[in-house]
PASEBA-1860 file (N, C-alpha, C; in nm, 3 decimals):
! residues 252
1> XXXXXXXX> 0.157/-4.188/2.020/0.114/-4.071/2.096/0.094/-3.949/2.006 ~ 0.180/-3.935/1.906/0.172/-3.821/1.816/0.040/-3.816/1.740 ~ -0.008/-3.928/1.683/-0.138/-3.922/1.614/-0.250/-3.872/1.702 ~ -0.250/-3.915/1.830/-0.353/-3.872/1.923/-0.343/-3.722/1.944 ~ -0.218/-3.673/1.956/-0.195/-3.530/1.976/-0.247/-3.450/1.856 ~ -0.217/-3.497/1.736/-0.260/-3.428/1.615/-0.411/-3.430/1.601 ~ -0.472/-3.544/1.639/-0.619/-3.554/1.635/-0.680/-3.454/1.732 ~ -0.616/-3.442/1.850/-0.665/-3.347/1.950/-0.658/-3.204/1.898
9> XXXXXXXX> -0.544/-3.172/1.834/-0.527/-3.037/1.778/-0.631/-3.011/1.671 ~ -0.653/-3.113/1.586/-0.752/-3.098/1.478/-0.891/-3.076/1.534 ~ -0.928/-3.158/1.633/-1.061/-3.146/1.693/-1.076/-3.013/1.764 ~ -0.969/-2.970/1.833/-0.973/-2.842/1.905/-0.989/-2.726/1.807 ~ -0.911/-2.735/1.696/-0.918/-2.630/1.594/-1.054/-2.626/1.528 ~ -1.109/-2.743/1.498/-1.241/-2.750/1.436/-1.348/-2.696/1.529 ~ -1.337/-2.733/1.657/-1.432/-2.685/1.756/-1.425/-2.535/1.774 ~ -1.301/-2.482/1.774/-1.282/-2.338/1.787/-1.342/-2.265/1.668
17> XXXXXXXX> -1.322/-2.321/1.548/-1.377/-2.261/1.426/-1.530/-2.258/1.433 ~ -1.589/-2.368/1.478/-1.735/-2.376/1.488/-1.787/-2.276/1.590 ~ -1.714/-2.263/1.703/-1.755/-2.168/1.806/-1.751/-2.026/1.753 ~ -1.646/-1.995/1.677/-1.634/-1.861/1.621/-1.743/-1.833/1.519 ~ -1.779/-1.935/1.441/-1.889/-1.918/1.346/-2.020/-1.888/1.419 ~ -2.040/-1.960/1.529/-2.161/-1.938/1.610/-2.160/-1.798/1.669 ~ -2.045/-1.757/1.721/-2.032/-1.623/1.779/-2.054/-1.515/1.673 ~ -2.004/-1.540/1.552/-2.021/-1.445/1.442/-2.168/-1.430/1.407
25> XXXXXXXX> -2.240/-1.542/1.401/-2.383/-1.538/1.371/-2.461/-1.467/1.482 ~ -2.421/-1.493/1.608/-2.486/-1.427/1.720/-2.464/-1.276/1.715 ~ -2.340/-1.237/1.681/-2.307/-1.095/1.670/-2.387/-1.030/1.558 ~ -2.402/-1.101/1.447/-2.481/-1.048/1.335/-2.627/-1.028/1.375 ~ -2.679/-1.123/1.453/-2.818/-1.112/1.501/-2.834/-0.989/1.590 ~ -2.739/-0.971/1.681/-2.741/-0.853/1.770/-2.734/-0.724/1.689 ~ -2.651/-0.725/1.586/-2.636/-0.606/1.501/-2.768/-0.575/1.429 ~ -2.829/-0.678/1.373/-2.954/-0.660/1.300/-3.068/-0.615/1.391
33> XXXXXXXX> -3.056/-0.647/1.520/-3.156/-0.604/1.618/-3.130/-0.462/1.668 ~ -3.018/-0.404/1.624/-2.985/-0.267/1.665/-2.905/-0.259/1.793 ~ -2.865/-0.376/1.846/-2.785/-0.379/1.969/-2.637/-0.376/1.929 ~ -2.591/-0.258/1.886/-2.457/-0.246/1.828/-2.345/-0.264/1.931 ~ -2.368/-0.220/2.053/-2.265/-0.234/2.157/-2.237/-0.380/2.188 ~ -2.344/-0.459/2.206/-2.325/-0.602/2.234/-2.271/-0.676/2.111 ~ -2.315/-0.635/1.993/-2.264/-0.696/1.870/-2.113/-0.672/1.859 ~ -2.072/-0.550/1.890/-1.930/-0.515/1.884/-1.850/-0.597/1.985
41> XXXXXXXX> -1.906/-0.615/2.103/-1.838/-0.696/2.205/-1.821/-0.839/2.157 ~ -1.923/-0.892/2.090/-1.919/-1.030/2.040/-1.818/-1.043/1.927 ~ -1.817/-0.946/1.836/-1.719/-0.949/1.726/-1.576/-0.944/1.783 ~ -1.557/-0.862/1.886/-1.424/-0.844/1.944/-1.372/-0.973/2.008 ~ -1.462/-1.052/2.067/-1.420/-1.179/2.127/-1.363/-1.273/2.020 ~ -1.421/-1.268/1.901/-1.370/-1.350/1.789/-1.232/-1.301/1.749 ~ -1.218/-1.169/1.742/-1.089/-1.108/1.704/-0.982/-1.141/1.807 ~ -1.020/-1.142/1.934/-0.925/-1.171/2.042/-0.872/-1.314/2.036
49> XXXXXXXX> -0.945/-1.402/1.967/-0.901/-1.541/1.952/-0.812/-1.562/1.830 ~ -0.773/-1.451/1.766/-0.681/-1.459/1.654/-0.744/-1.483/1.519 ~ -0.876/-1.467/1.511/-0.946/-1.484/1.383/-0.948/-1.352/1.307 ~ -0.903/-1.355/1.183/-0.899/-1.233/1.102/-0.963/-1.259/0.966 ~ -1.051/-1.171/0.925/-1.111/-1.181/0.793/-1.167/-1.045/0.755 ~ -1.182/-1.023/0.625/-1.238/-0.896/0.578/-1.380/-0.878/0.630 ~ -1.456/-0.990/0.635/-1.595/-0.984/0.680/-1.604/-0.942/0.827 ~ -1.514/-0.998/0.908/-1.514/-0.963/1.051/-1.478/-0.817/1.072
57> XXXXXXXX> -1.371/-0.770/1.006/-1.332/-0.629/1.018/-1.442/-0.536/0.967 ~ -1.505/-0.577/0.859/-1.612/-0.496/0.799/-1.729/-0.482/0.897 ~ -1.767/-0.591/0.961/-1.879/-0.587/1.055/-1.844/-0.508/1.181 ~ -1.719/-0.521/1.226/-1.674/-0.442/1.342/-1.680/-0.293/1.308 ~ -1.634/-0.260/1.187/-1.637/-0.121/1.142/-1.780/-0.068/1.135 ~ -1.872/-0.151/1.085/-2.013/-0.111/1.075/-2.071/-0.081/1.214 ~ -2.037/-0.167/1.311/-2.087/-0.147/1.447/-2.033/-0.016/1.506 ~ -1.904/0.009/1.485/-1.844/0.134/1.533/-1.909/0.255/1.465
65> XXXXXXXX> -1.936/0.241/1.336/-1.999/0.350/1.262/-2.138/0.382/1.318 ~ -2.215/0.276/1.347/-2.349/0.296/1.404/-2.343/0.364/1.541 ~ -2.232/0.342/1.612/-2.214/0.403/1.744/-2.142/0.538/1.737 ~ -2.122/0.587/1.614/-2.055/0.716/1.590/-1.912/0.720/1.641 ~ -1.845/0.605/1.637/-1.703/0.599/1.672/-1.623/0.625/1.544 ~ -1.579/0.748/1.527/-1.519/0.789/1.400/-1.392/0.712/1.367 ~ -1.291/0.725/1.455/-1.161/0.663/1.427/-1.168/0.510/1.417 ~ -1.232/0.441/1.514/-1.237/0.295/1.504/-1.308/0.244/1.379
73> XXXXXXXX> -1.414/0.313/1.336/-1.487/0.266/1.217/-1.397/0.274/1.094 ~ -1.327/0.386/1.077/-1.237/0.401/0.962/-1.121/0.303/0.971 ~ -1.069/0.286/1.093/-0.956/0.194/1.117/-0.991/0.053/1.071 ~ -1.108/0.003/1.109/-1.145/-0.135/1.074/-1.190/-0.148/0.928 ~ -1.247/-0.042/0.871/-1.274/-0.046/0.727/-1.144/-0.057/0.648 ~ -1.042/0.017/0.693/-0.912/0.013/0.625/-0.850/-0.127/0.637 ~ -0.866/-0.190/0.752/-0.814/-0.326/0.770/-0.887/-0.424/0.678 ~ -1.018/-0.404/0.664/-1.095/-0.490/0.574/-1.049/-0.471/0.429
81> XXXXXXXX> -1.017/-0.346/0.393/-0.971/-0.316/0.258/-0.835/-0.380/0.227 ~ -0.753/-0.398/0.329/-0.624/-0.465/0.308/-0.645/-0.608/0.259 ~ -0.751/-0.671/0.307/-0.780/-0.809/0.270/-0.867/-0.819/0.145 ~ -0.949/-0.716/0.122/-1.033/-0.712/0.000/-1.026/-0.570/-0.057 ~ -0.920/-0.543/-0.134/-0.892/-0.405/-0.178/-1.000/-0.340/-0.264 ~ -1.075/-0.418/-0.338/-1.172/-0.360/-0.432/-1.317/-0.391/-0.397 ~ -1.341/-0.427/-0.273/-1.477/-0.460/-0.232/-1.565/-0.335/-0.233 ~ -1.673/-0.337/-0.308/-1.757/-0.219/-0.326/-1.827/-0.178/-0.197
89> XXXXXXXX> -1.872/-0.277/-0.118/-1.941/-0.245/0.007/-1.848/-0.174/0.105 ~ -1.725/-0.224/0.116/-1.628/-0.161/0.206/-1.596/-0.020/0.160 ~ -1.570/-0.005/0.030/-1.537/0.127/-0.025/-1.653/0.225/-0.006 ~ -1.774/0.177/-0.022/-1.892/0.262/-0.006/-1.907/0.307/0.139 ~ -1.894/0.213/0.233/-1.914/0.245/0.374/-1.803/0.331/0.432 ~ -1.679/0.307/0.385/-1.569/0.390/0.438/-1.583/0.534/0.392 ~ -1.643/0.553/0.275/-1.668/0.689/0.227/-1.765/0.762/0.320 ~ -1.868/0.690/0.367/-1.962/0.748/0.463/-1.893/0.780/0.595
97> XXXXXXXX> -1.808/0.688/0.640/-1.738/0.708/0.767/-1.645/0.829/0.760 ~ -1.579/0.847/0.646/-1.485/0.959/0.632/-1.557/1.093/0.631 ~ -1.687/1.092/0.601/-1.765/1.215/0.606/-1.778/1.269/0.749 ~ -1.752/1.182/0.849/-1.761/1.224/0.988/-1.633/1.292/1.037 ~ -1.526/1.285/0.958/-1.399/1.343/1.001/-1.398/1.494/0.983 ~ -1.309/1.560/1.057/-1.299/1.706/1.052/-1.200/1.752/0.946 ~ -1.087/1.685/0.938/-0.980/1.727/0.848/-1.015/1.699/0.702 ~ -1.009/1.802/0.621/-1.031/1.788/0.477/-0.895/1.800/0.407
105> XXXXXXXX> -0.841/1.686/0.369/-0.706/1.682/0.311/-0.715/1.638/0.166 ~ -0.665/1.722/0.078/-0.667/1.688/-0.063/-0.566/1.579/-0.093 ~ -0.599/1.498/-0.190/-0.509/1.390/-0.233/-0.440/1.429/-0.363 ~ -0.307/1.419/-0.360/-0.230/1.447/-0.482/-0.237/1.321/-0.569 ~ -0.303/1.328/-0.683/-0.320/1.207/-0.766/-0.191/1.161/-0.832 ~ -0.175/1.029/-0.841/-0.062/0.974/-0.914/-0.097/0.973/-1.063 ~ 0.005/0.994/-1.145/-0.019/0.997/-1.289/0.083/0.908/-1.360 ~ 0.053/0.880/-1.487/0.149/0.809/-1.570/0.156/0.660/-1.543
113> XXXXXXXX> 0.271/0.603/-1.578/0.292/0.459/-1.571/0.285/0.406/-1.429 ~ 0.337/0.482/-1.332/0.336/0.437/-1.192/0.194/0.418/-1.141 ~ 0.102/0.503/-1.188/-0.038/0.489/-1.147/-0.098/0.360/-1.204 ~ -0.067/0.330/-1.330/-0.119/0.208/-1.392/-0.069/0.084/-1.320 ~ 0.061/0.084/-1.286/0.121/-0.031/-1.216/0.058/-0.047/-1.078 ~ 0.041/0.064/-1.007/-0.016/0.059/-0.872/-0.160/0.009/-0.876 ~ -0.237/0.058/-0.973/-0.377/0.016/-0.987/-0.386/-0.133/-1.019 ~ -0.297/-0.179/-1.108/-0.295/-0.321/-1.145/-0.255/-0.406/-1.026
121> XXXXXXXX> -0.156/-0.360/-0.950/-0.109/-0.435/-0.833/-0.217/-0.446/-0.727 ~ -0.295/-0.341/-0.710/-0.396/-0.338/-0.604/-0.519/-0.425/-0.634 ~ -0.526/-0.482/-0.754/-0.640/-0.568/-0.785/-0.641/-0.696/-0.701 ~ -0.522/-0.739/-0.656/-0.510/-0.856/-0.569/-0.417/-0.824/-0.454 ~ -0.432/-0.894/-0.343/-0.339/-0.881/-0.232/-0.216/-0.968/-0.258 ~ -0.111/-0.948/-0.179/0.016/-1.018/-0.201/-0.001/-1.170/-0.204 ~ -0.077/-1.226/-0.109/-0.095/-1.371/-0.101/-0.158/-1.426/-0.229 ~ -0.255/-1.353/-0.283/-0.322/-1.399/-0.405/-0.228/-1.395/-0.526
129> XXXXXXXX> -0.146/-1.289/-0.534/-0.047/-1.282/-0.643/0.051/-1.399/-0.632 ~ 0.094/-1.429/-0.510/0.190/-1.537/-0.489/0.129/-1.673/-0.529 ~ 0.005/-1.696/-0.489/-0.063/-1.821/-0.524/-0.080/-1.834/-0.675 ~ -0.114/-1.724/-0.740/-0.132/-1.726/-0.885/0.000/-1.755/-0.957 ~ 0.109/-1.698/-0.908/0.239/-1.723/-0.970/0.280/-1.870/-0.954 ~ 0.252/-1.929/-0.838/0.282/-2.071/-0.816/0.200/-2.159/-0.910 ~ 0.072/-2.125/-0.925/-0.016/-2.201/-1.015/0.035/-2.195/-1.159 ~ 0.083/-2.079/-1.200/0.135/-2.064/-1.336/0.265/-2.140/-1.357
137> XXXXXXXX> 0.348/-2.145/-1.253/0.472/-2.223/-1.262/0.441/-2.372/-1.274 ~ 0.345/-2.418/-1.196/0.302/-2.559/-1.203/0.247/-2.589/-1.342 ~ 0.168/-2.496/-1.395/0.113/-2.513/-1.530/0.225/-2.521/-1.633 ~ 0.327/-2.438/-1.616/0.441/-2.440/-1.707/0.510/-2.576/-1.705 ~ 0.531/-2.631/-1.585/0.597/-2.761/-1.571/0.515/-2.870/-1.640 ~ 0.384/-2.871/-1.615/0.295/-2.971/-1.676/0.299/-2.961/-1.829 ~ 0.288/-2.841/-1.882/0.289/-2.820/-2.027/0.424/-2.855/-2.089 ~ 0.531/-2.825/-2.016/0.664/-2.859/-2.068/0.683/-3.010/-2.075
145> XXXXXXXX> 0.633/-3.080/-1.973/0.641/-3.226/-1.974/0.558/-3.282/-2.089 ~ 0.442/-3.222/-2.114/0.360/-3.264/-2.228/0.436/-3.243/-2.360 ~ 0.504/-3.129/-2.367/0.584/-3.101/-2.488/0.698/-3.202/-2.503 ~ 0.764/-3.235/-2.392/0.881/-3.323/-2.395/0.843/-3.466/-2.433 ~ 0.730/-3.514/-2.380/0.693/-3.655/-2.401/0.597/-3.676/-2.517 ~ 0.541/-3.571/-2.572/0.444/-3.585/-2.681/0.513/-3.633/-2.809 ~ 0.444/-3.720/-2.882/0.496/-3.773/-3.007/0.444/-3.694/-3.128 ~ 0.334/-3.624/-3.108/0.272/-3.550/-3.216/0.338/-3.413/-3.232
153> XXXXXXXX> 0.372/-3.378/-3.355/0.437/-3.250/-3.382/0.346/-3.133/-3.348 ~ 0.220/-3.142/-3.385/0.124/-3.033/-3.358/0.102/-3.015/-3.207 ~ 0.093/-3.128/-3.135/0.075/-3.120/-2.990/0.199/-3.062/-2.922 ~ 0.316/-3.100/-2.975/0.441/-3.046/-2.919/0.447/-2.895/-2.938 ~ 0.404/-2.850/-3.056/0.406/-2.706/-3.085/0.312/-2.630/-2.991 ~ 0.190/-2.682/-2.977/0.092/-2.616/-2.889/0.140/-2.616/-2.744 ~ 0.193/-2.731/-2.699/0.241/-2.742/-2.561/0.358/-2.647/-2.536 ~ 0.446/-2.633/-2.635/0.563/-2.546/-2.621/0.520/-2.399/-2.611
161> XXXXXXXX> 0.429/-2.359/-2.700/0.384/-2.219/-2.702/0.311/-2.184/-2.571 ~ 0.222/-2.271/-2.529/0.145/-2.244/-2.405/0.233/-2.250/-2.281 ~ 0.334/-2.338/-2.281/0.424/-2.347/-2.166/0.509/-2.221/-2.154 ~ 0.559/-2.172/-2.267/0.637/-2.047/-2.266/0.549/-1.929/-2.224 ~ 0.425/-1.928/-2.274/0.330/-1.822/-2.237/0.303/-1.823/-2.087 ~ 0.283/-1.943/-2.031/0.256/-1.954/-1.886/0.377/-1.912/-1.805 ~ 0.498/-1.941/-1.855/0.620/-1.901/-1.785/0.634/-1.749/-1.785 ~ 0.609/-1.687/-1.899/0.615/-1.540/-1.906/0.510/-1.478/-1.814
169> XXXXXXXX> 0.390/-1.537/-1.815/0.282/-1.487/-1.727/0.321/-1.503/-1.580 ~ 0.387/-1.615/-1.547/0.431/-1.639/-1.409/0.531/-1.533/-1.366 ~ 0.623/-1.497/-1.456/0.723/-1.395/-1.425/0.657/-1.258/-1.402 ~ 0.558/-1.226/-1.486/0.486/-1.099/-1.471/0.410/-1.095/-1.339 ~ 0.339/-1.205/-1.311/0.261/-1.213/-1.186/0.353/-1.208/-1.064 ~ 0.469/-1.273/-1.074/0.566/-1.269/-0.964/0.614/-1.126/-0.940 ~ 0.631/-1.052/-1.051/0.669/-0.911/-1.038/0.563/-0.833/-0.964 ~ 0.435/-0.858/-0.996/0.325/-0.792/-0.925/0.324/-0.832/-0.777
177> XXXXXXXX> 0.358/-0.959/-0.749/0.361/-1.007/-0.610/0.467/-0.931/-0.530 ~ 0.587/-0.919/-0.587/0.695/-0.847/-0.518/0.660/-0.698/-0.503 ~ 0.597/-0.641/-0.606/0.556/-0.501/-0.599/0.451/-0.481/-0.491 ~ 0.357/-0.576/-0.482/0.253/-0.570/-0.379/0.315/-0.578/-0.240 ~ 0.413/-0.667/-0.224/0.481/-0.681/-0.094/0.557/-0.554/-0.059 ~ 0.624/-0.496/-0.159/0.701/-0.374/-0.138/0.611/-0.259/-0.097 ~ 0.494/-0.248/-0.163/0.398/-0.143/-0.128/0.348/-0.163/0.015 ~ 0.321/-0.290/0.048/0.272/-0.322/0.183/0.374/-0.284/0.289
185> XXXXXXXX> 0.504/-0.310/0.262/0.609/-0.280/0.359/0.627/-0.130/0.376 ~ 0.619/-0.055/0.267/0.641/0.089/0.273/0.515/0.164/0.314 ~ 0.401/0.107/0.283/0.275/0.176/0.303/0.219/0.148/0.442 ~ 0.286/0.199/0.544/0.242/0.180/0.682/0.132/0.281/0.714 ~ 0.009/0.246/0.676/-0.104/0.334/0.696/-0.147/0.332/0.843 ~ -0.185/0.449/0.893/-0.232/0.459/1.032/-0.351/0.554/1.035 ~ -0.429/0.543/1.142/-0.545/0.629/1.164/-0.525/0.706/1.294 ~ -0.552/0.835/1.291/-0.542/0.917/1.412/-0.658/0.884/1.504
193> XXXXXXXX> -0.626/0.848/1.630/-0.729/0.813/1.728/-0.752/0.924/1.830 ~ -0.656/1.014/1.845/-0.673/1.125/1.939/-0.777/1.221/1.881 ~ -0.859/1.280/1.969/-0.960/1.376/1.921/-0.893/1.492/1.849 ~ -0.780/1.536/1.903/-0.700/1.639/1.836/-0.554/1.613/1.870 ~ -0.469/1.615/1.769/-0.328/1.588/1.790/-0.243/1.697/1.726 ~ -0.145/1.746/1.802/-0.053/1.847/1.751/0.060/1.777/1.675 ~ 0.076/1.814/1.550/0.182/1.759/1.467/0.301/1.853/1.474 ~ 0.415/1.801/1.513/0.535/1.882/1.536/0.631/1.876/1.417
201> XXXXXXXX> 0.716/1.979/1.409/0.819/1.981/1.306/0.933/1.885/1.338 ~ 0.955/1.861/1.467/1.061/1.770/1.513/1.001/1.675/1.617 ~ 1.064/1.558/1.639/1.008/1.459/1.733/1.034/1.491/1.880 ~ 0.984/1.607/1.926/0.991/1.642/2.068/0.884/1.746/2.099 ~ 0.845/1.754/2.226/0.735/1.841/2.267/0.770/1.989/2.256 ~ 0.900/2.021/2.258/0.942/2.162/2.250/0.939/2.216/2.108 ~ 0.929/2.127/2.011/0.930/2.169/1.871/0.804/2.249/1.837 ~ 0.818/2.334/1.735/0.704/2.415/1.691/0.597/2.326/1.627
209> XXXXXXXX> 0.474/2.370/1.641/0.362/2.295/1.583/0.355/2.319/1.432 ~ 0.347/2.211/1.356/0.336/2.223/1.210/0.190/2.240/1.170 ~ 0.104/2.155/1.227/-0.039/2.162/1.202/-0.111/2.070/1.300 ~ -0.242/2.068/1.297/-0.321/1.980/1.384/-0.396/1.877/1.300 ~ -0.417/1.761/1.359/-0.499/1.658/1.297/-0.604/1.611/1.398 ~ -0.714/1.557/1.346/-0.822/1.512/1.432/-0.856/1.366/1.404 ~ -0.935/1.308/1.494/-0.961/1.164/1.487/-1.020/1.121/1.353 ~ -0.974/1.005/1.309/-1.024/0.948/1.185/-0.940/0.980/1.063
217> XXXXXXXX> -0.845/1.073/1.076/-0.763/1.110/0.961/-0.662/0.999/0.930 ~ -0.650/0.970/0.802/-0.559/0.866/0.755/-0.422/0.926/0.724 ~ -0.317/0.862/0.775/-0.181/0.910/0.753/-0.092/0.793/0.713 ~ 0.026/0.825/0.662/0.125/0.723/0.628/0.245/0.740/0.718 ~ 0.285/0.635/0.787/0.401/0.640/0.876/0.527/0.614/0.794 ~ 0.623/0.708/0.801/0.744/0.694/0.720/0.872/0.686/0.804 ~ 0.860/0.710/0.935/0.979/0.699/1.021/0.935/0.690/1.167 ~ 1.025/0.639/1.250/0.998/0.626/1.394/1.120/0.670/1.474
225> XXXXXXXX> 1.097/0.752/1.576/1.202/0.792/1.670/1.142/0.783/1.810 ~ 1.190/0.686/1.888/1.138/0.657/2.023/0.985/0.652/2.020 ~ 0.919/0.746/2.091/0.772/0.742/2.098/0.706/0.841/2.001 ~ 0.777/0.870/1.892/0.725/0.959/1.789/0.723/0.888/1.654 ~ 0.624/0.923/1.571/0.616/0.871/1.435/0.616/0.989/1.338 ~ 0.698/0.977/1.233/0.693/1.077/1.128/0.586/1.033/1.029 ~ 0.494/1.123/1.001/0.380/1.088/0.915/0.379/1.176/0.790 ~ 0.313/1.123/0.689/0.295/1.196/0.564/0.147/1.192/0.528
233> XXXXXXXX> 0.093/1.305/0.489/-0.046/1.313/0.449/-0.059/1.294/0.299 ~ -0.181/1.273/0.254/-0.205/1.250/0.112/-0.176/1.372/0.026 ~ -0.166/1.491/0.091/-0.132/1.612/0.016/0.018/1.641/0.018 ~ 0.096/1.550/0.078/0.240/1.564/0.079/0.298/1.623/0.206 ~ 0.217/1.680/0.294/0.266/1.739/0.419/0.324/1.631/0.510 ~ 0.428/1.665/0.584/0.488/1.572/0.679/0.501/1.639/0.816 ~ 0.515/1.556/0.919/0.534/1.606/1.054/0.547/1.489/1.149 ~ 0.563/1.520/1.276/0.584/1.418/1.380/0.465/1.415/1.476
241> XXXXXXXX> 0.418/1.294/1.504/0.304/1.275/1.593/0.341/1.176/1.702 ~ 0.286/1.194/1.821/0.311/1.100/1.930/0.250/0.965/1.893 ~ 0.325/0.859/1.916/0.285/0.724/1.875/0.148/0.684/1.929 ~ 0.120/0.723/2.054/-0.007/0.684/2.116/-0.129/0.749/2.051 ~ -0.108/0.850/1.967/-0.221/0.920/1.905/-0.270/0.851/1.779 ~ -0.199/0.747/1.733/-0.239/0.679/1.611/-0.238/0.528/1.632 ~ -0.304/0.456/1.539/-0.300/0.310/1.536/-0.267/0.266/1.394 ~ -0.166/0.178/1.385/-0.122/0.127/1.255/-0.223/0.027/1.200
249> XXXX> -0.270/0.051/1.079/-0.371/-0.035/1.018/-0.315/-0.172/0.985 ~ -0.187/-0.178/0.947/-0.126/-0.304/0.902/-0.083/-0.395/1.018 ~ -0.105/-0.352/1.141/-0.077/-0.437/1.257/-0.192/-0.537/1.275 ~ -0.159/-0.668/1.269/-0.263/-0.771/1.287/-0.231/-0.854/1.410
END
């Protein structure tokens, strides 16, 4: 009975994948025809079925951008960037989308060694760093076995040097993987969806207003108290915003 069940799951999964591919192509056709509302509806049906990819988020963002939906377009571009951090098309289009925002917030640049580490870490996502570290560990094992069983002195020397090199590389890559995961956990990016939101000094409505933010502005969530989120801007300013006024980018 189990083999039949597994075959059914496989066939169902394959069929679902094919259906989503068809829906994706149909949505692309609608988009190319200028029917952005229907294209967006089609893309969303794929998303509702639990399918996630940088391409899907990118196309959803493009449709929102064409419809002048400021916050949703930036939100989905940011989600696409999480999966493809250095994609030139995504970076180019999100720059256009951010031009529609009202808030002009300066970014305090990182300097020194921490900037180099962060830039290096961002070249790959956590999953890719993890896969690369596993591949290097496997390579180390294979090379070490070659060193152990080889009868030739020259081959043993080469195998030993390359195995040690691969082990060191695996440790470095593993460090990048953990750093990437740590950044992901701390870097709870969110986008303001309210047309205008009052940012408070304390997490309650009676607190004094610190400043205002408008839709499409990118913030970092650093704390939560009931239905309030403490946010930090790229210029270092902090304050409290009502949870319903933002959407967390890292929520999948």
